[in-house]
C-alpha positions as CSV (number, residue, x, y, z in Angstrom):
1,X,-54.9,-28.8,10.7
2,X,-58.5,-30.4,10.1
3,X,-57.5,-33.3,8.0
4,X,-54.2,-35.2,7.2
5,X,-54.1,-37.0,3.9
6,X,-51.3,-39.8,3.6
7,X,-49.9,-41.6,0.7
8,X,-50.4,-45.3,2.0
9,X,-47.8,-47.1,0.1
10,X,-44.6,-47.4,2.2
11,X,-45.9,-44.7,4.6
12,X,-48.2,-46.4,6.9
13,X,-47.5,-50.0,5.4
14,X,-44.3,-51.9,5.0
15,X,-44.7,-51.5,1.2
16,X,-44.8,-55.1,0.4
17,X,-48.1,-56.7,-0.2
18,X,-48.5,-60.2,1.4
19,X,-50.7,-63.0,0.1
20,X,-53.4,-63.7,2.8
21,X,-56.0,-66.1,1.0
22,X,-56.7,-68.3,-1.7
23,X,-60.3,-67.9,-3.4
24,X,-61.0,-70.6,-5.9
25,X,-63.7,-70.0,-8.6
26,X,-66.8,-72.5,-8.2
27,X,-66.2,-75.8,-9.4
28,X,-62.3,-75.7,-8.8
29,X,-61.0,-77.5,-5.5
30,X,-59.2,-74.8,-3.3
31,X,-56.2,-77.3,-3.1
32,X,-55.7,-77.0,-6.9
33,X,-55.6,-73.2,-6.9
34,X,-53.3,-73.4,-3.9
35,X,-50.9,-75.9,-5.6
36,X,-50.9,-73.7,-8.8
37,X,-50.3,-70.4,-7.2
38,X,-47.3,-72.0,-5.5
39,X,-45.8,-73.4,-8.5
40,X,-46.2,-70.3,-10.4
41,X,-44.4,-68.4,-7.6
42,X,-41.6,-70.8,-6.8
43,X,-39.2,-68.7,-9.1
44,X,-40.9,-65.3,-8.2
45,X,-38.2,-63.5,-5.9
46,X,-40.5,-60.6,-5.3
47,X,-42.0,-60.4,-1.7
48,X,-45.5,-61.2,-3.1
49,X,-44.1,-64.2,-5.0
50,X,-42.5,-65.3,-1.6
51,X,-45.6,-64.9,0.4
52,X,-47.6,-66.9,-1.8
53,X,-45.2,-69.8,-1.5
54,X,-45.3,-69.3,2.3
55,X,-49.0,-69.0,2.6
56,X,-49.5,-72.2,0.2
57,X,-47.1,-74.1,2.7
58,X,-45.0,-77.2,1.4
59,X,-45.1,-79.1,-2.0
60,X,-43.0,-80.2,-4.7
61,X,-39.8,-78.2,-6.1
62,X,-39.8,-77.1,-9.8
63,X,-38.7,-79.8,-12.1
64,X,-35.3,-79.2,-13.8
65,X,-37.0,-78.9,-17.1
66,X,-39.3,-76.0,-16.0
67,X,-39.6,-73.0,-18.0
68,X,-40.1,-69.9,-15.8
69,X,-42.3,-67.1,-17.3
70,X,-40.5,-64.1,-15.8
71,X,-42.9,-61.2,-14.8
72,X,-42.8,-58.2,-17.4
73,X,-44.3,-55.0,-16.9
74,X,-45.8,-55.3,-20.6
75,X,-47.6,-58.8,-20.0
76,X,-48.5,-58.1,-16.2
77,X,-48.2,-62.1,-15.8
78,X,-45.4,-64.5,-14.4
79,X,-45.5,-68.3,-14.0
80,X,-44.1,-71.6,-15.1
81,X,-44.3,-74.2,-17.9
82,X,-44.1,-77.7,-16.6
83,X,-44.2,-80.1,-19.7
84,X,-47.9,-79.7,-21.1
85,X,-48.7,-77.3,-18.2
86,X,-48.6,-73.7,-18.1
87,X,-49.8,-71.8,-15.1
88,X,-49.8,-68.3,-14.9
89,X,-50.7,-65.5,-12.1
90,X,-51.0,-61.8,-12.6
91,X,-53.4,-59.0,-13.1
92,X,-56.9,-60.5,-13.7
93,X,-57.3,-58.7,-17.2
94,X,-53.7,-59.7,-18.2
95,X,-54.3,-63.4,-17.0
96,X,-57.4,-63.3,-19.2
97,X,-55.9,-62.1,-22.2
98,X,-53.0,-64.3,-21.7
99,X,-55.2,-67.4,-21.6
100,X,-57.4,-66.1,-24.7
101,X,-60.6,-65.5,-22.7
102,X,-62.8,-62.4,-23.0
103,X,-64.9,-63.0,-20.0
104,X,-64.7,-64.9,-16.5
105,X,-67.8,-63.7,-14.4
106,X,-66.9,-65.9,-11.5
107,X,-63.1,-64.9,-11.6
108,X,-64.0,-61.1,-11.9
109,X,-66.6,-61.2,-9.2
110,X,-63.9,-62.7,-6.6
111,X,-61.3,-60.1,-7.8
112,X,-64.0,-57.2,-7.7
113,X,-64.7,-58.2,-4.2
114,X,-61.0,-58.3,-2.9
115,X,-60.4,-54.7,-4.7
116,X,-63.5,-53.4,-2.9
117,X,-62.0,-54.7,0.5
118,X,-59.0,-52.6,-0.4
119,X,-56.8,-55.8,-1.4
120,X,-55.1,-56.8,-4.5
121,X,-56.3,-59.8,-6.6
122,X,-53.9,-61.9,-8.6
123,X,-55.6,-64.4,-11.1
124,X,-54.3,-67.7,-11.4
125,X,-55.0,-70.0,-14.5
126,X,-53.6,-73.4,-15.6
127,X,-53.8,-74.2,-19.4
128,X,-56.3,-71.6,-20.3
129,X,-58.7,-72.6,-17.1
130,X,-59.1,-69.7,-14.6
131,X,-58.7,-71.5,-11.3
132,X,-59.2,-68.5,-8.9
133,X,-57.5,-65.4,-7.2
134,X,-54.9,-64.9,-4.6
135,X,-55.6,-62.1,-2.1
136,X,-52.8,-59.6,-1.5
137,X,-53.1,-57.2,1.3
138,X,-50.8,-54.3,2.4
139,X,-49.4,-54.7,6.0
140,X,-49.7,-51.8,8.4
141,X,-46.6,-50.9,10.1
142,X,-45.9,-51.8,13.6
143,X,-47.2,-48.6,15.9
144,X,-49.2,-46.9,13.3
145,X,-52.7,-47.5,15.0
146,X,-51.1,-45.9,18.3
147,X,-49.9,-42.9,15.9
148,X,-53.3,-42.3,14.6
149,X,-54.8,-42.6,17.9
150,X,-52.5,-39.6,18.9
151,X,-53.6,-37.5,15.9
152,X,-57.2,-38.3,16.9
153,X,-56.9,-37.0,20.2
154,X,-55.2,-33.8,18.8
155,X,-58.4,-33.4,16.7
156,X,-56.9,-34.4,13.4
157,X,-59.0,-37.1,11.4
């Protein structure tokens, strides 16, 4: 064996992407992005949603009158409506479509940088305004680095 190819999802990673950073578009305070991403994720029971809430830290709970926007494969967004505030998060193109904008160069540049680094970008917008991106990363399983070291010592790359 000269080369070993591995399907990474769930094989070398735990299979759940985790939020690792909040990157605001220019002109938007990072704190605003963090607070919005947290609110949009409070009702999200996915590992990604829970990790966003954990990374964002403490904050207010959802109001009783909050309307949850559940994730659906067709829309690729989720979020919350709080009175006159609609906060959504999801795939960059899906969020842009939801908020009715054709282009957001600053948002796309941040998302492209995350994707080039192997992460997954989740765009966040409030009332039609892009706020920024949540960076998600796959978490490598414990002991994997050592296992790859063993394979390298055997001549497998």
